[in-house]
C-alpha positions as CSV (number, residue, x, y, z in Angstrom):
1,M,-17.1,-30.2,27.0
2,K,-18.7,-26.8,26.4
3,L,-15.3,-25.1,27.0
4,I,-13.7,-27.4,24.4
5,K,-16.4,-26.5,21.8
6,V,-15.9,-22.8,22.5
7,L,-12.2,-23.1,22.1
8,M,-12.7,-25.0,18.8
9,L,-15.0,-22.3,17.5
10,L,-12.5,-19.5,18.4
11,T,-9.7,-21.4,16.7
12,A,-11.8,-21.8,13.6
13,L,-12.7,-18.1,13.5
14,Q,-9.0,-17.2,14.1
15,A,-8.0,-19.5,11.3
16,F,-10.5,-17.9,9.0
17,S,-9.3,-14.4,9.9
18,L,-5.8,-15.3,9.0
19,Q,-6.4,-17.1,5.7
20,A,-5.3,-15.5,2.5
21,S,-7.6,-13.0,0.8
22,Q,-9.9,-14.3,-2.0
23,C,-10.0,-10.9,-3.7
24,M,-6.4,-10.2,-4.4
25,P,-5.1,-7.3,-6.6
26,T,-2.3,-7.6,-9.1
27,Q,-0.5,-4.9,-7.2
28,F,-0.8,-2.5,-4.2
29,D,-0.9,1.2,-5.0
30,E,0.1,2.8,-1.7
31,T,1.4,2.0,1.8
32,V,-0.1,4.1,4.5
33,T,-0.4,4.3,8.3
34,L,-3.6,3.9,10.3
35,A,-4.5,6.7,12.8
36,H,-8.0,6.0,13.8
37,I,-11.1,3.8,13.1
38,N,-14.1,6.0,12.4
39,D,-16.8,3.3,11.9
40,G,-17.2,0.0,10.3
41,D,-16.3,1.2,6.8
42,T,-14.2,4.4,7.3
43,I,-10.7,4.9,8.7
44,T,-8.4,7.9,9.2
45,L,-4.8,7.8,8.1
46,T,-1.9,9.6,9.8
47,D,-1.7,12.1,6.9
48,G,-5.3,13.2,7.7
49,R,-7.0,11.4,4.8
50,L,-10.3,9.7,5.4
51,V,-10.5,6.3,3.6
52,R,-13.8,4.8,2.7
53,L,-13.7,1.0,2.4
54,I,-15.2,0.6,-1.1
55,G,-17.4,-2.4,-1.9
56,I,-19.0,-2.7,1.5
57,D,-21.6,-0.8,3.6
58,A,-21.4,-1.1,7.3
59,P,-24.3,0.0,9.6
60,E,-24.3,3.7,10.3
61,I,-23.3,5.2,13.7
62,D,-25.3,8.3,14.6
63,F,-22.6,10.2,16.6
64,Q,-25.0,13.0,17.5
65,F,-27.8,10.8,18.8
66,P,-26.2,7.3,19.5
67,N,-29.5,5.7,20.3
68,L,-30.5,6.3,16.6
69,S,-27.5,4.3,15.3
70,Q,-28.4,1.4,13.0
71,P,-28.4,-2.1,14.6
72,Y,-24.9,-3.6,14.8
73,A,-23.2,-0.3,13.9
74,N,-21.1,-0.3,17.1
75,N,-20.3,-4.0,16.7
76,A,-18.9,-3.3,13.2
77,K,-16.7,-0.5,14.5
78,A,-15.5,-2.6,17.4
79,F,-14.6,-5.6,15.1
80,L,-12.6,-3.4,12.8
81,A,-10.8,-1.8,15.7
82,T,-9.7,-5.3,16.9
83,T,-8.5,-6.2,13.5
84,V,-6.2,-3.3,12.8
85,K,-4.6,-0.9,15.3
86,P,-3.4,2.8,15.2
87,G,0.2,2.9,13.9
88,Q,-0.3,-0.2,11.8
89,L,0.9,-0.1,8.1
90,L,-1.9,-0.8,5.6
91,Q,-1.8,-1.2,1.8
92,L,-4.3,0.6,-0.4
93,V,-5.6,-0.6,-3.8
94,F,-7.5,1.9,-6.0
95,D,-10.3,1.4,-8.5
96,K,-11.6,3.6,-11.3
97,R,-12.8,6.4,-8.9
98,R,-10.4,7.5,-6.1
99,L,-12.5,10.1,-4.3
100,D,-16.1,10.2,-3.3
101,P,-18.3,13.4,-3.3
102,Y,-17.2,14.1,0.3
103,G,-13.5,14.0,-0.6
104,R,-12.8,10.7,1.0
105,T,-10.3,8.4,-0.5
106,L,-11.9,5.2,-2.0
107,A,-9.8,2.1,-1.6
108,Y,-9.6,-1.6,-1.0
109,V,-7.6,-1.9,2.2
110,Y,-5.2,-4.7,3.1
111,T,-2.9,-5.4,6.1
112,E,0.8,-6.2,5.5
113,Q,-0.1,-9.9,5.9
114,Q,-2.5,-9.3,2.9
115,Q,-5.7,-9.7,4.9
116,H,-8.4,-7.8,3.1
117,L,-10.5,-5.6,5.5
118,Q,-13.5,-5.6,3.2
119,E,-13.6,-9.4,3.1
120,L,-13.2,-9.7,6.9
121,M,-16.1,-7.3,7.5
122,L,-18.4,-9.2,5.1
123,A,-17.4,-12.7,6.1
124,N,-18.0,-12.0,9.8
125,G,-21.4,-10.3,9.1
126,Y,-20.4,-6.8,10.0
127,A,-21.2,-5.2,6.6
128,K,-23.2,-5.7,3.4
129,A,-21.7,-5.7,-0.1
130,R,-22.6,-2.7,-2.1
131,V,-21.3,-1.2,-5.3
132,Y,-20.5,2.6,-5.4
133,K,-19.3,3.1,-9.0
134,N,-16.1,1.1,-8.3
135,D,-16.8,-2.6,-8.9
136,Y,-13.5,-4.4,-9.6
137,F,-14.1,-6.9,-6.8
138,W,-17.9,-6.8,-6.7
139,Q,-18.5,-10.5,-7.6
140,C,-15.8,-11.8,-5.2
141,L,-17.2,-9.6,-2.4
142,S,-20.8,-10.6,-3.2
143,T,-19.9,-14.3,-2.9
144,I,-18.4,-13.7,0.5
145,E,-21.4,-11.8,1.7
146,Q,-23.7,-14.5,0.4
147,D,-21.9,-17.1,2.6
148,A,-22.5,-14.9,5.7
149,R,-26.1,-14.3,4.7
150,D,-26.8,-18.0,4.2
151,N,-25.4,-18.8,7.6
152,K,-27.1,-15.9,9.4
153,I,-23.7,-14.6,10.6
154,G,-23.6,-11.2,12.4
155,L,-26.1,-8.6,11.2
156,W,-27.8,-11.3,9.0
157,S,-29.2,-12.9,12.1
158,L,-31.2,-9.7,12.8
159,K,-34.7,-9.1,11.4
160,A,-33.8,-5.5,10.6
161,Y,-31.5,-6.7,7.8
162,Q,-33.8,-9.2,6.1
163,P,-35.2,-8.1,2.7
164,L,-38.6,-6.6,2.7
165,A,-41.4,-8.4,0.8
166,T,-43.1,-6.3,-1.8
167,E,-46.4,-6.2,0.2
168,Q,-44.5,-4.6,3.1
169,L,-43.6,-1.5,1.1
170,S,-45.1,1.8,2.2
171,R,-44.7,5.5,1.5
172,N,-42.5,5.6,4.6
173,N,-39.9,3.6,2.6
174,I,-39.6,6.1,-0.2
175,N,-36.0,7.5,-0.7
176,Q,-34.5,4.7,1.3
177,W,-32.0,2.2,-0.2
178,L,-33.7,-1.1,0.3
179,E,-33.4,-4.9,-0.3
180,I,-36.7,-6.2,-1.6
181,R,-37.7,-9.9,-2.1
182,G,-40.2,-10.9,-4.7
183,V,-41.0,-13.0,-7.8
184,V,-40.5,-11.8,-11.3
185,T,-44.0,-11.5,-12.9
186,G,-43.1,-9.9,-16.2
187,Y,-40.8,-7.6,-18.1
188,E,-41.1,-5.3,-21.1
189,R,-39.3,-2.5,-22.9
190,K,-40.8,1.0,-22.3
191,G,-39.3,3.6,-24.6
192,Q,-35.6,3.8,-23.7
193,N,-36.1,1.8,-20.5
194,F,-36.4,-1.9,-19.6
195,E,-38.9,-2.6,-16.8
196,L,-38.8,-5.7,-14.6
197,N,-42.0,-6.3,-12.8
198,I,-41.9,-7.9,-9.4
199,D,-45.1,-9.3,-7.8
200,N,-47.0,-6.8,-9.9
201,N,-46.2,-4.3,-7.2
202,L,-42.7,-3.2,-7.8
203,V,-40.9,-2.1,-11.0
204,L,-37.1,-2.3,-11.5
205,M,-36.1,0.3,-14.1
206,I,-33.0,-0.2,-16.3
207,S,-32.0,2.4,-18.8
208,Q,-31.0,1.7,-22.4
209,Q,-27.4,2.7,-21.7
210,D,-27.1,0.2,-18.8
211,I,-29.0,-2.8,-20.2
212,G,-25.8,-4.4,-21.5
213,N,-24.6,-4.8,-17.9
214,F,-27.5,-7.2,-17.2
215,S,-27.1,-9.6,-20.2
216,N,-26.3,-12.6,-17.9
217,I,-29.4,-11.9,-15.8
218,L,-32.2,-10.8,-18.1
219,T,-33.1,-14.1,-19.7
220,L,-36.4,-15.9,-20.3
221,K,-35.6,-18.1,-17.3
222,L,-36.0,-15.1,-15.1
223,L,-39.8,-15.1,-15.4
224,E,-41.4,-16.5,-12.2
225,S,-38.0,-16.6,-10.5
226,P,-37.6,-15.4,-6.9
227,V,-35.2,-12.5,-6.7
228,I,-33.8,-9.9,-4.3
229,V,-33.5,-6.4,-5.8
230,R,-31.7,-3.4,-4.4
231,G,-32.0,0.3,-4.9
232,R,-33.5,3.6,-3.7
233,L,-37.3,3.3,-3.7
234,Y,-39.6,5.9,-5.2
235,Y,-43.2,5.9,-6.3
236,S,-44.5,6.9,-9.7
237,Y,-47.4,5.9,-12.0
238,S,-49.1,4.0,-9.2
239,K,-46.1,1.7,-8.6
240,Y,-43.1,1.5,-6.3
241,R,-40.0,1.7,-8.4
242,L,-36.2,1.2,-8.2
243,N,-33.6,2.3,-10.8
244,A,-30.9,-0.2,-11.4
245,S,-27.6,0.4,-13.2
246,H,-25.4,-2.4,-12.0
247,P,-25.9,-6.2,-11.9
248,S,-25.2,-6.3,-8.2
249,Q,-28.7,-4.9,-7.7
250,I,-30.4,-8.1,-8.8
251,T,-29.8,-11.5,-7.1
252,L,-31.5,-14.7,-8.2
253,E,-32.5,-16.8,-5.2
254,N,-33.0,-20.1,-6.9
255,L,-29.7,-20.6,-8.7
256,P,-28.7,-24.3,-8.8
């Protein structure tokens, strides 16, 4: 009976991995050949280019000191390595920005069967959704991540990847990109900025030029709502603070 259940689970996972992509482009921009898997969100092509899988963030591998790698980092690389193989043709889709500051090519990556690597990494809990300037598929990818998060799949089953509560914040967290959980206790306009107060201990700062990006989030109903906010933490004027420029940095936890 146990063997039957295991086989049924494997069949279900295989069926999921083969299903059509939810985040489909209108066209593919380039066909390339895979040479090597670097980690859970970076691959090398046969022409020498490094491709960063945009829209996701897999746990980091520390190649110099492997013991310092983030939890689940090697699992993420291993999963990607079983999904696509060296010599395999892949299709790239570009967004607004094609190169990152390190010269890596930024792309959504698909197999010839139109499996979307970013979706597979998120759905199986091997990466988190994160926007780096390019955001064409951000809502689609965020929905897929939320499914994995709700079901505690992969890295979401680990304590290390659960959002911090505001009372857990310390000076040791400064300059880290964090997910923080709390309740909205107030908001106000301060000069050219909009400030969202969370648990009276954390301030999410939104500049005047970015405020329009949050029009669907910043409503009166937000007050007293539980949220998860994301950003790089700093400390100023006796408060922990994050700067937000994209709506992916705020998630309401009590949506109907």
